[in-house]
N, CA, C and O atoms as CSV, one atom per row, in Angstrom:
chain,resi,resn,atom,element,x,y,z
A,1,MET,N,N,11.478,41.977,5.055
A,1,MET,CA,C,10.293,41.132,5.328
A,1,MET,C,C,10.014,40.103,4.252
A,1,MET,O,O,9.795,38.922,4.521
A,2,ARG,N,N,10.033,40.633,2.929
A,2,ARG,CA,C,9.680,39.791,1.769
A,2,ARG,C,C,10.734,38.645,1.679
A,2,ARG,O,O,10.308,37.508,1.472
A,3,SER,N,N,11.980,38.833,1.807
A,3,SER,CA,C,12.936,37.887,1.594
A,3,SER,C,C,13.028,36.839,2.742
A,3,SER,O,O,13.470,35.711,2.520
A,4,SER,N,N,12.580,37.253,4.035
A,4,SER,CA,C,12.501,36.226,4.980
A,4,SER,C,C,11.323,35.285,4.766
A,4,SER,O,O,11.389,34.095,5.078
A,5,PHE,N,N,10.185,35.877,4.197
A,5,PHE,CA,C,9.031,34.975,3.876
A,5,PHE,C,C,9.344,33.965,2.711
A,5,PHE,O,O,8.924,32.808,2.756
A,6,LYS,N,N,10.090,34.439,1.679
A,6,LYS,CA,C,10.612,33.667,0.606
A,6,LYS,C,C,11.495,32.581,1.212
A,6,LYS,O,O,11.342,31.419,0.838
A,7,THR,N,N,12.373,32.882,2.089
A,7,THR,CA,C,13.367,32.044,2.725
A,7,THR,C,C,12.547,30.945,3.434
A,7,THR,O,O,12.785,29.750,3.258
A,8,GLY,N,N,11.550,31.412,4.258
A,8,GLY,CA,C,10.784,30.429,4.958
A,8,GLY,C,C,9.987,29.421,4.125
A,8,GLY,O,O,9.849,28.251,4.483
A,9,LEU,N,N,9.448,29.944,2.957
A,9,LEU,CA,C,8.717,29.006,1.969
A,9,LEU,C,C,9.665,28.138,1.431
A,9,LEU,O,O,9.350,26.949,1.380
A,10,ILE,N,N,10.814,28.496,0.999
A,10,ILE,CA,C,11.786,27.666,0.331
A,10,ILE,C,C,12.382,26.640,1.384
A,10,ILE,O,O,12.733,25.523,1.005
A,11,GLY,N,N,12.486,27.001,2.612
A,11,GLY,CA,C,12.957,26.027,3.598
A,11,GLY,C,C,11.852,25.057,3.914
A,11,GLY,O,O,12.151,23.886,4.146
A,12,ALA,N,N,10.609,25.450,3.942
A,12,ALA,CA,C,9.493,24.522,4.166
A,12,ALA,C,C,9.341,23.546,2.974
A,12,ALA,O,O,9.012,22.378,3.181
A,13,ALA,N,N,9.584,24.026,1.705
A,13,ALA,CA,C,9.439,23.225,0.545
A,13,ALA,C,C,10.568,22.196,0.579
A,13,ALA,O,O,10.356,21.033,0.239
A,14,LEU,N,N,11.713,22.600,0.969
A,14,LEU,CA,C,12.917,21.671,0.986
A,14,LEU,C,C,12.774,20.529,1.987
A,14,LEU,O,O,13.116,19.368,1.762
A,15,THR,N,N,12.233,20.984,3.115
A,15,THR,CA,C,11.893,20.049,4.214
A,15,THR,C,C,10.876,19.018,3.738
A,15,THR,O,O,11.099,17.817,3.888
A,16,LEU,N,N,9.798,19.457,3.184
A,16,LEU,CA,C,8.869,18.618,2.735
A,16,LEU,C,C,9.305,17.601,1.617
A,16,LEU,O,O,8.910,16.437,1.555
A,17,ALA,N,N,10.131,18.175,0.787
A,17,ALA,CA,C,10.746,17.311,-0.344
A,17,ALA,C,C,11.598,16.230,0.225
A,17,ALA,O,O,11.469,15.061,-0.137
A,18,ALA,N,N,12.540,16.645,1.189
A,18,ALA,CA,C,13.367,15.718,1.963
A,18,ALA,C,C,12.589,14.550,2.568
A,18,ALA,O,O,12.885,13.365,2.407
A,19,PHE,N,N,11.524,15.033,3.309
A,19,PHE,CA,C,10.657,13.946,4.043
A,19,PHE,C,C,10.003,13.027,2.998
A,19,PHE,O,O,10.025,11.810,3.184
A,20,ALA,N,N,9.429,13.549,1.920
A,20,ALA,CA,C,8.773,12.755,0.921
A,20,ALA,C,C,9.797,11.785,0.239
A,20,ALA,O,O,9.460,10.640,-0.064
A,21,ALA,N,N,10.972,12.239,0.022
A,21,ALA,CA,C,12.057,11.346,-0.575
A,21,ALA,C,C,12.328,10.182,0.257
A,21,ALA,O,O,12.464,9.077,-0.268
A,22,GLY,N,N,12.421,10.358,1.588
A,22,GLY,CA,C,12.722,9.335,2.554
A,22,GLY,C,C,11.537,8.432,2.979
A,22,GLY,O,O,11.730,7.450,3.696
A,23,ALA,N,N,10.417,8.748,2.565
A,23,ALA,CA,C,9.174,8.039,2.998
A,23,ALA,C,C,9.065,6.719,2.405
A,23,ALA,O,O,9.413,6.539,1.238
A,24,ALA,N,N,8.606,5.783,3.127
A,24,ALA,CA,C,8.383,4.415,2.568
A,24,ALA,C,C,7.170,4.371,1.702
A,24,ALA,O,O,6.224,5.144,1.855
A,25,HIS,N,N,7.225,3.438,0.784
A,25,HIS,CA,C,6.094,3.195,-0.141
A,25,HIS,C,C,5.161,2.278,0.361
A,25,HIS,O,O,5.571,1.377,1.093
A,26,ALA,N,N,3.905,2.367,0.069
A,26,ALA,CA,C,3.005,1.252,0.607
A,26,ALA,C,C,3.163,0.025,-0.096
A,26,ALA,O,O,3.350,-0.004,-1.312
A,27,ASP,N,N,3.098,-0.956,0.595
A,27,ASP,CA,C,3.168,-2.373,0.184
A,27,ASP,C,C,1.753,-3.005,0.193
A,27,ASP,O,O,0.914,-2.576,0.986
A,28,THR,N,N,1.467,-4.008,-0.662
A,28,THR,CA,C,0.181,-4.633,-0.689
A,28,THR,C,C,0.421,-6.049,-0.751
A,28,THR,O,O,1.380,-6.527,-1.357
A,29,VAL,N,N,-0.563,-6.823,-0.041
A,29,VAL,CA,C,-0.628,-8.255,-0.271
A,29,VAL,C,C,-2.212,-8.417,-0.472
A,29,VAL,O,O,-3.072,-8.067,0.336
A,30,SER,N,N,-2.409,-9.009,-1.691
A,30,SER,CA,C,-3.843,-9.418,-1.936
A,30,SER,C,C,-3.903,-10.929,-1.833
A,30,SER,O,O,-3.003,-11.647,-2.267
A,31,ILE,N,N,-5.021,-11.394,-1.230
A,31,ILE,CA,C,-5.106,-12.824,-0.960
A,31,ILE,C,C,-6.494,-13.254,-1.562
A,31,ILE,O,O,-7.526,-12.678,-1.217
A,32,THR,N,N,-6.488,-14.164,-2.368
A,32,THR,CA,C,-7.675,-14.834,-2.903
A,32,THR,C,C,-7.851,-16.271,-2.510
A,32,THR,O,O,-6.912,-17.041,-2.712
A,33,THR,N,N,-8.938,-16.697,-1.981
A,33,THR,CA,C,-9.111,-18.096,-1.622
A,33,THR,C,C,-10.217,-18.648,-2.403
A,33,THR,O,O,-11.184,-17.979,-2.765
A,34,HIS,N,N,-10.033,-19.964,-2.664
A,34,HIS,CA,C,-11.081,-20.709,-3.437
A,34,HIS,C,C,-11.463,-21.951,-2.578
A,34,HIS,O,O,-10.623,-22.578,-1.934
A,35,ALA,N,N,-12.814,-22.270,-2.613
A,35,ALA,CA,C,-13.354,-23.319,-1.797
A,35,ALA,C,C,-14.373,-23.985,-2.774
A,35,ALA,O,O,-15.179,-23.327,-3.432
A,36,ASN,N,N,-14.261,-25.453,-2.816
A,36,ASN,CA,C,-15.318,-26.155,-3.504
A,36,ASN,C,C,-16.488,-26.625,-2.612
A,36,ASN,O,O,-16.264,-27.124,-1.509
A,37,VAL,N,N,-17.724,-26.464,-3.090
A,37,VAL,CA,C,-18.874,-26.889,-2.278
A,37,VAL,C,C,-19.412,-28.006,-3.106
A,37,VAL,O,O,-19.706,-27.818,-4.286
A,38,SER,N,N,-19.567,-29.317,-2.444
A,38,SER,CA,C,-20.005,-30.450,-3.183
A,38,SER,C,C,-21.433,-30.537,-3.619
A,38,SER,O,O,-21.735,-30.976,-4.729
A,39,ALA,N,N,-22.342,-30.104,-2.716
A,39,ALA,CA,C,-23.783,-30.110,-3.075
A,39,ALA,C,C,-24.461,-28.902,-2.607
A,39,ALA,O,O,-24.469,-28.665,-1.399
A,40,PRO,N,N,-25.005,-28.148,-3.398
A,40,PRO,CA,C,-24.948,-28.274,-4.932
A,40,PRO,C,C,-23.493,-27.855,-5.353
A,40,PRO,O,O,-22.923,-26.961,-4.727
A,41,ALA,N,N,-22.935,-28.444,-6.328
A,41,ALA,CA,C,-21.608,-28.231,-6.883
A,41,ALA,C,C,-21.391,-26.777,-7.206
A,41,ALA,O,O,-22.139,-26.237,-8.021
A,42,GLN,N,N,-20.420,-26.104,-6.625
A,42,GLN,CA,C,-20.050,-24.768,-6.994
A,42,GLN,C,C,-18.724,-24.504,-6.372
A,42,GLN,O,O,-18.271,-25.181,-5.449
A,43,MET,N,N,-18.092,-23.433,-6.946
A,43,MET,CA,C,-16.744,-23.060,-6.419
A,43,MET,C,C,-17.002,-21.640,-5.761
A,43,MET,O,O,-17.657,-20.772,-6.340
A,44,LEU,N,N,-16.493,-21.486,-4.632
A,44,LEU,CA,C,-16.711,-20.069,-3.938
A,44,LEU,C,C,-15.271,-19.482,-3.908
A,44,LEU,O,O,-14.262,-20.186,-3.853
A,45,SER,N,N,-15.275,-18.130,-3.948
A,45,SER,CA,C,-14.043,-17.423,-3.860
A,45,SER,C,C,-14.223,-16.167,-2.924
A,45,SER,O,O,-15.337,-15.652,-2.827
A,46,SER,N,N,-13.204,-15.698,-2.275
A,46,SER,CA,C,-13.249,-14.646,-1.514
A,46,SER,C,C,-11.909,-13.915,-1.764
A,46,SER,O,O,-10.916,-14.579,-2.062
A,47,ALA,N,N,-11.849,-12.598,-1.655
A,47,ALA,CA,C,-10.603,-11.880,-1.790
A,47,ALA,C,C,-10.545,-10.700,-0.753
A,47,ALA,O,O,-11.541,-10.106,-0.337
A,48,MET,N,N,-9.312,-10.453,-0.410
A,48,MET,CA,C,-9.001,-9.280,0.431
A,48,MET,C,C,-7.776,-8.749,0.084
A,48,MET,O,O,-6.987,-9.400,-0.601
A,49,SER,N,N,-7.505,-7.521,0.523
A,49,SER,CA,C,-6.254,-6.866,0.189
A,49,SER,C,C,-5.784,-6.118,1.437
A,49,SER,O,O,-6.605,-5.525,2.137
A,50,TRP,N,N,-4.548,-6.133,1.714
A,50,TRP,CA,C,-3.940,-5.387,2.814
A,50,TRP,C,C,-2.901,-4.459,2.179
A,50,TRP,O,O,-2.105,-4.874,1.337
A,51,ALA,N,N,-2.934,-3.100,2.637
A,51,ALA,CA,C,-1.890,-2.157,2.172
A,51,ALA,C,C,-1.549,-1.379,3.350
A,51,ALA,O,O,-2.379,-0.963,4.158
A,52,GLN,N,N,-0.182,-1.184,3.420
A,52,GLN,CA,C,0.344,-0.396,4.544
A,52,GLN,C,C,1.875,0.091,4.174
A,52,GLN,O,O,2.589,-0.521,3.380
A,53,ASN,N,N,2.230,1.176,4.809
A,53,ASN,CA,C,3.594,1.471,4.745
A,53,ASN,C,C,4.411,0.691,5.647
A,53,ASN,O,O,4.120,0.721,6.843
A,54,PRO,N,N,5.459,-0.050,5.223
A,54,PRO,CA,C,6.179,-1.071,6.023
A,54,PRO,C,C,6.893,-0.486,7.181
A,54,PRO,O,O,7.348,0.655,7.100
A,55,THR,N,N,7.016,-1.190,8.242
A,55,THR,CA,C,7.780,-0.767,9.494
A,55,THR,C,C,8.878,-1.800,9.716
A,55,THR,O,O,9.745,-1.576,10.560
A,56,THR,N,N,8.880,-2.919,8.998
A,56,THR,CA,C,9.859,-4.015,9.194
A,56,THR,C,C,10.344,-4.300,7.885
A,56,THR,O,O,9.734,-3.940,6.878
A,57,PRO,N,N,11.527,-4.998,7.856
A,57,PRO,CA,C,12.137,-5.460,6.594
A,57,PRO,C,C,11.383,-6.410,5.820
A,57,PRO,O,O,11.521,-6.471,4.599
A,58,ASN,N,N,10.528,-7.219,6.510
A,58,ASN,CA,C,9.718,-8.321,5.896
A,58,ASN,C,C,8.226,-8.203,6.293
A,58,ASN,O,O,7.847,-7.758,7.377
A,59,LEU,N,N,7.442,-8.635,5.329
A,59,LEU,CA,C,5.979,-8.649,5.495
A,59,LEU,C,C,5.728,-10.154,5.950
A,59,LEU,O,O,6.202,-11.073,5.283
A,60,THR,N,N,4.986,-10.388,7.080
A,60,THR,CA,C,4.786,-11.821,7.477
A,60,THR,C,C,3.136,-12.028,7.466
A,60,THR,O,O,2.384,-11.401,8.212
A,61,VAL,N,N,2.765,-12.876,6.631
A,61,VAL,CA,C,1.313,-13.254,6.377
A,61,VAL,C,C,1.055,-14.647,6.797
A,61,VAL,O,O,1.778,-15.539,6.354
A,62,SER,N,N,0.137,-14.901,7.574
A,62,SER,CA,C,-0.353,-16.304,7.886
A,62,SER,C,C,-1.636,-16.605,7.101
A,62,SER,O,O,-2.637,-15.896,7.209
A,63,VAL,N,N,-1.574,-17.578,6.386
A,63,VAL,CA,C,-2.740,-18.111,5.527
A,63,VAL,C,C,-2.649,-19.567,5.329
A,63,VAL,O,O,-1.552,-20.100,5.161
A,64,ALA,N,N,-3.789,-20.261,5.340
A,64,ALA,CA,C,-3.911,-21.574,5.109
A,64,ALA,C,C,-2.892,-22.398,5.908
A,64,ALA,O,O,-2.284,-23.326,5.374
A,65,GLY,N,N,-2.717,-22.069,7.137
A,65,GLY,CA,C,-1.832,-22.794,8.106
A,65,GLY,C,C,-0.367,-22.541,7.824
A,65,GLY,O,O,0.476,-23.149,8.484
A,66,LYS,N,N,-0.038,-21.740,6.949
A,66,LYS,CA,C,1.327,-21.460,6.567
A,66,LYS,C,C,1.773,-19.954,6.909
A,66,LYS,O,O,0.925,-19.062,6.912
A,67,THR,N,N,3.037,-19.708,7.179
A,67,THR,CA,C,3.372,-18.249,7.297
A,67,THR,C,C,4.328,-17.869,6.112
A,67,THR,O,O,5.377,-18.470,5.879
A,68,CYS,N,N,3.868,-16.843,5.412
A,68,CYS,CA,C,4.612,-16.386,4.313
A,68,CYS,C,C,5.431,-15.245,4.638
A,68,CYS,O,O,4.869,-14.264,5.124
A,69,THR,N,N,6.770,-15.226,4.427
A,69,THR,CA,C,7.652,-14.085,4.821
A,69,THR,C,C,8.157,-13.567,3.519
A,69,THR,O,O,8.901,-14.241,2.806
A,70,LEU,N,N,7.733,-12.310,3.194
A,70,LEU,CA,C,8.028,-11.583,1.942
A,70,LEU,C,C,8.748,-10.379,2.328
A,70,LEU,O,O,8.523,-9.803,3.392
A,71,VAL,N,N,9.663,-9.967,1.425
A,71,VAL,CA,C,10.515,-8.771,1.606
A,71,VAL,C,C,9.561,-7.436,1.394
A,71,VAL,O,O,8.744,-7.358,0.477
A,72,SER,N,N,9.759,-6.516,2.264
A,72,SER,CA,C,9.010,-5.368,2.234
A,72,SER,C,C,9.830,-4.295,1.567
A,72,SER,O,O,11.039,-4.433,1.385
A,73,SER,N,N,9.153,-3.220,1.203
A,73,SER,CA,C,9.934,-2.017,0.590
A,73,SER,C,C,10.889,-1.349,1.487
A,73,SER,O,O,11.772,-0.598,1.073
A,74,LEU,N,N,10.685,-1.650,2.783
A,74,LEU,CA,C,11.590,-1.042,3.809
A,74,LEU,C,C,13.098,-1.664,3.482
A,74,LEU,O,O,14.116,-0.980,3.590
A,75,GLN,N,N,13.096,-2.895,3.115
A,75,GLN,CA,C,14.354,-3.570,2.774
A,75,GLN,C,C,14.742,-3.423,1.236
A,75,GLN,O,O,15.899,-3.274,0.843
A,76,ALA,N,N,13.677,-3.483,0.463
A,76,ALA,CA,C,13.922,-3.377,-1.041
A,76,ALA,C,C,13.745,-2.021,-1.389
A,76,ALA,O,O,12.658,-1.687,-1.860
A,77,ILE,N,N,14.694,-1.134,-1.224
A,77,ILE,CA,C,14.650,0.268,-1.474
A,77,ILE,C,C,14.459,0.502,-2.935
A,77,ILE,O,O,15.148,-0.106,-3.754
A,78,GLY,N,N,13.528,1.382,-3.299
A,78,GLY,CA,C,13.308,1.635,-4.763
A,78,GLY,C,C,12.125,2.589,-4.840
A,78,GLY,O,O,11.594,3.063,-3.836
A,79,PRO,N,N,11.757,2.832,-6.034
A,79,PRO,CA,C,10.718,3.870,-6.267
A,79,PRO,C,C,9.291,3.443,-5.965
A,79,PRO,O,O,8.425,4.312,-5.862
A,80,VAL,N,N,8.993,2.145,-5.815
A,80,VAL,CA,C,7.764,1.747,-5.598
A,80,VAL,C,C,7.717,0.729,-4.382
A,80,VAL,O,O,8.782,0.344,-3.901
A,81,GLY,N,N,6.504,0.285,-3.874
A,81,GLY,CA,C,6.372,-0.583,-2.745
A,81,GLY,C,C,6.562,-2.029,-3.362
A,81,GLY,O,O,6.807,-2.164,-4.560
A,82,CYS,N,N,6.449,-3.039,-2.554
A,82,CYS,CA,C,6.427,-4.464,-2.881
A,82,CYS,C,C,5.035,-4.850,-2.862
A,82,CYS,O,O,4.419,-4.769,-1.799
A,83,ASN,N,N,4.451,-5.271,-3.940
A,83,ASN,CA,C,3.052,-5.724,-4.049
A,83,ASN,C,C,2.952,-7.143,-4.500
A,83,ASN,O,O,3.493,-7.539,-5.533
A,84,TYR,N,N,2.207,-7.943,-3.659
A,84,TYR,CA,C,2.189,-9.408,-3.840
A,84,TYR,C,C,0.732,-9.782,-3.993
A,84,TYR,O,O,-0.174,-9.121,-3.486
A,85,ALA,N,N,0.546,-10.896,-4.731
A,85,ALA,CA,C,-0.694,-11.633,-4.857
A,85,ALA,C,C,-0.565,-13.024,-4.432
A,85,ALA,O,O,0.238,-13.752,-5.015
A,86,LEU,N,N,-1.339,-13.494,-3.393
A,86,LEU,CA,C,-1.335,-14.944,-3.004
A,86,LEU,C,C,-2.763,-15.543,-3.293
A,86,LEU,O,O,-3.792,-14.926,-3.017
A,87,THR,N,N,-2.747,-16.795,-3.870
A,87,THR,CA,C,-3.927,-17.508,-4.075
A,87,THR,C,C,-3.883,-18.835,-3.313
A,87,THR,O,O,-2.904,-19.581,-3.326
A,88,VAL,N,N,-5.023,-19.071,-2.646
A,88,VAL,CA,C,-5.115,-20.358,-1.888
A,88,VAL,C,C,-6.134,-21.153,-2.542
A,88,VAL,O,O,-7.300,-20.762,-2.605
A,89,GLY,N,N,-5.730,-22.289,-3.047
A,89,GLY,CA,C,-6.660,-23.277,-3.622
A,89,GLY,C,C,-7.437,-24.151,-2.625
A,89,GLY,O,O,-7.041,-24.251,-1.463
A,90,PRO,N,N,-8.486,-24.754,-3.043
A,90,PRO,CA,C,-9.387,-25.509,-2.232
A,90,PRO,C,C,-8.563,-26.611,-1.445
A,90,PRO,O,O,-9.020,-27.017,-0.376
A,91,ASP,N,N,-7.468,-27.068,-1.892
A,91,ASP,CA,C,-6.660,-28.007,-1.159
A,91,ASP,C,C,-5.584,-27.385,-0.388
A,91,ASP,O,O,-4.624,-28.064,-0.023
A,92,ALA,N,N,-5.691,-25.953,-0.075
A,92,ALA,CA,C,-4.734,-25.257,0.687
A,92,ALA,C,C,-3.438,-24.940,0.068
A,92,ALA,O,O,-2.590,-24.325,0.716
A,93,THR,N,N,-3.221,-25.331,-1.182
A,93,THR,CA,C,-1.982,-24.977,-1.807
A,93,THR,C,C,-1.927,-23.494,-2.161
A,93,THR,O,O,-2.893,-22.886,-2.621
A,94,ILE,N,N,-0.718,-22.944,-1.912
A,94,ILE,CA,C,-0.636,-21.447,-2.127
A,94,ILE,C,C,0.284,-21.258,-3.421
A,94,ILE,O,O,1.293,-21.928,-3.641
A,95,THR,N,N,-0.200,-20.273,-4.221
A,95,THR,CA,C,0.581,-19.790,-5.351
A,95,THR,C,C,0.703,-18.303,-5.164
A,95,THR,O,O,-0.034,-17.705,-4.380
A,96,GLY,N,N,1.552,-17.754,-5.821
A,96,GLY,CA,C,1.870,-16.304,-5.483
A,96,GLY,C,C,2.636,-15.555,-6.570
A,96,GLY,O,O,3.220,-16.215,-7.430
A,97,ALA,N,N,2.674,-14.253,-6.590
A,97,ALA,CA,C,3.405,-13.542,-7.517
A,97,ALA,C,C,3.697,-12.225,-6.962
A,97,ALA,O,O,2.976,-11.763,-6.078
A,98,LEU,N,N,4.772,-11.543,-7.447
A,98,LEU,CA,C,5.095,-10.213,-7.190
A,98,LEU,C,C,4.410,-9.470,-8.367
A,98,LEU,O,O,4.780,-9.623,-9.531
A,99,THR,N,N,3.404,-8.667,-8.001
A,99,THR,CA,C,2.664,-8.024,-9.058
A,99,THR,C,C,3.250,-6.661,-9.453
A,99,THR,O,O,3.009,-6.142,-10.543
A,100,ALA,N,N,3.990,-6.135,-8.564
A,100,ALA,CA,C,4.770,-4.810,-8.871
A,100,ALA,C,C,5.751,-4.627,-7.667
A,100,ALA,O,O,5.481,-4.968,-6.515
A,101,GLY,N,N,6.896,-4.061,-8.062
A,101,GLY,CA,C,7.856,-3.831,-7.060
A,101,GLY,C,C,9.274,-3.539,-7.570
A,101,GLY,O,O,9.510,-3.428,-8.773
A,102,ASN,N,N,10.171,-3.425,-6.657
A,102,ASN,CA,C,11.597,-3.156,-6.967
A,102,ASN,C,C,12.325,-4.482,-7.039
A,102,ASN,O,O,11.864,-5.525,-6.576
A,103,GLN,N,N,13.515,-4.372,-7.663
A,103,GLN,CA,C,14.317,-5.536,-7.711
A,103,GLN,C,C,14.554,-6.329,-6.364
A,103,GLN,O,O,14.723,-7.548,-6.390
A,104,GLY,N,N,14.560,-5.685,-5.314
A,104,GLY,CA,C,14.824,-6.296,-4.031
A,104,GLY,C,C,13.649,-6.941,-3.394
A,104,GLY,O,O,13.827,-7.559,-2.344
A,105,CYS,N,N,12.464,-6.860,-3.920
A,105,CYS,CA,C,11.224,-7.516,-3.470
A,105,CYS,C,C,11.381,-9.036,-3.741
A,105,CYS,O,O,12.135,-9.444,-4.624
A,106,THR,N,N,10.676,-9.829,-2.986
A,106,THR,CA,C,10.657,-11.280,-3.212
A,106,THR,C,C,10.165,-11.442,-4.723
A,106,THR,O,O,9.084,-10.994,-5.106
A,107,PRO,N,N,11.001,-12.078,-5.485
A,107,PRO,CA,C,10.602,-12.321,-6.915
A,107,PRO,C,C,9.499,-13.392,-7.052
A,107,PRO,O,O,9.386,-14.254,-6.180
A,108,THR,N,N,8.697,-13.360,-8.105
A,108,THR,CA,C,7.551,-14.313,-8.303
A,108,THR,C,C,7.936,-15.757,-8.071
A,108,THR,O,O,7.205,-16.446,-7.360
A,109,PRO,N,N,9.068,-16.290,-8.635
A,109,PRO,CA,C,9.346,-17.630,-8.466
A,109,PRO,C,C,9.549,-18.034,-7.010
A,109,PRO,O,O,9.476,-19.220,-6.687
A,110,GLN,N,N,9.800,-17.080,-6.134
A,110,GLN,CA,C,10.017,-17.431,-4.722
A,110,GLN,C,C,8.849,-17.032,-3.729
A,110,GLN,O,O,8.933,-17.268,-2.524
A,111,VAL,N,N,7.826,-16.454,-4.270
A,111,VAL,CA,C,6.704,-16.055,-3.444
A,111,VAL,C,C,6.087,-17.173,-2.803
A,111,VAL,O,O,5.967,-17.145,-1.578
A,112,ALA,N,N,5.647,-18.228,-3.513
A,112,ALA,CA,C,4.963,-19.401,-2.906
A,112,ALA,C,C,5.920,-20.129,-1.996
A,112,ALA,O,O,5.512,-20.556,-0.916
A,113,SER,N,N,7.092,-20.284,-2.350
A,113,SER,CA,C,8.065,-21.091,-1.550
A,113,SER,C,C,8.457,-20.329,-0.234
A,113,SER,O,O,9.082,-20.884,0.669
A,114,SER,N,N,8.035,-18.979,-0.185
A,114,SER,CA,C,8.340,-18.256,1.070
A,114,SER,C,C,7.257,-18.583,2.141
A,114,SER,O,O,7.273,-18.050,3.250
A,115,CYS,N,N,6.312,-19.489,1.751
A,115,CYS,CA,C,5.186,-19.801,2.729
A,115,CYS,C,C,5.489,-21.220,3.192
A,115,CYS,O,O,5.514,-22.190,2.434
A,116,LYS,N,N,5.716,-21.256,4.495
A,116,LYS,CA,C,6.154,-22.553,5.066
A,116,LYS,C,C,5.276,-22.845,6.317
A,116,LYS,O,O,5.452,-23.875,6.968
């Protein structure tokens, strides 16, 4: 009786470990927007963040009339998710960066150019 209980616990632990090893990591996309108000003069900003375990090879984000296609951690397999930051200026220009991720994630120099 004791050995079957131990065997069951070991089997459950191995199953959980195998599932955890194959699980996708959460990806994030943080978006900050800036707007200028002319009277009275001031700059307004807003920020939002999206986080999810990816289900597709790419993350597709539409912002400022453009669609950004970024590599997700489902495609860039590694120990962490693909985490991006996008900034939209008052003139709708988009800048961006890979804030954390694996080598296969969209690199910082290509984040803004992935928005078309």
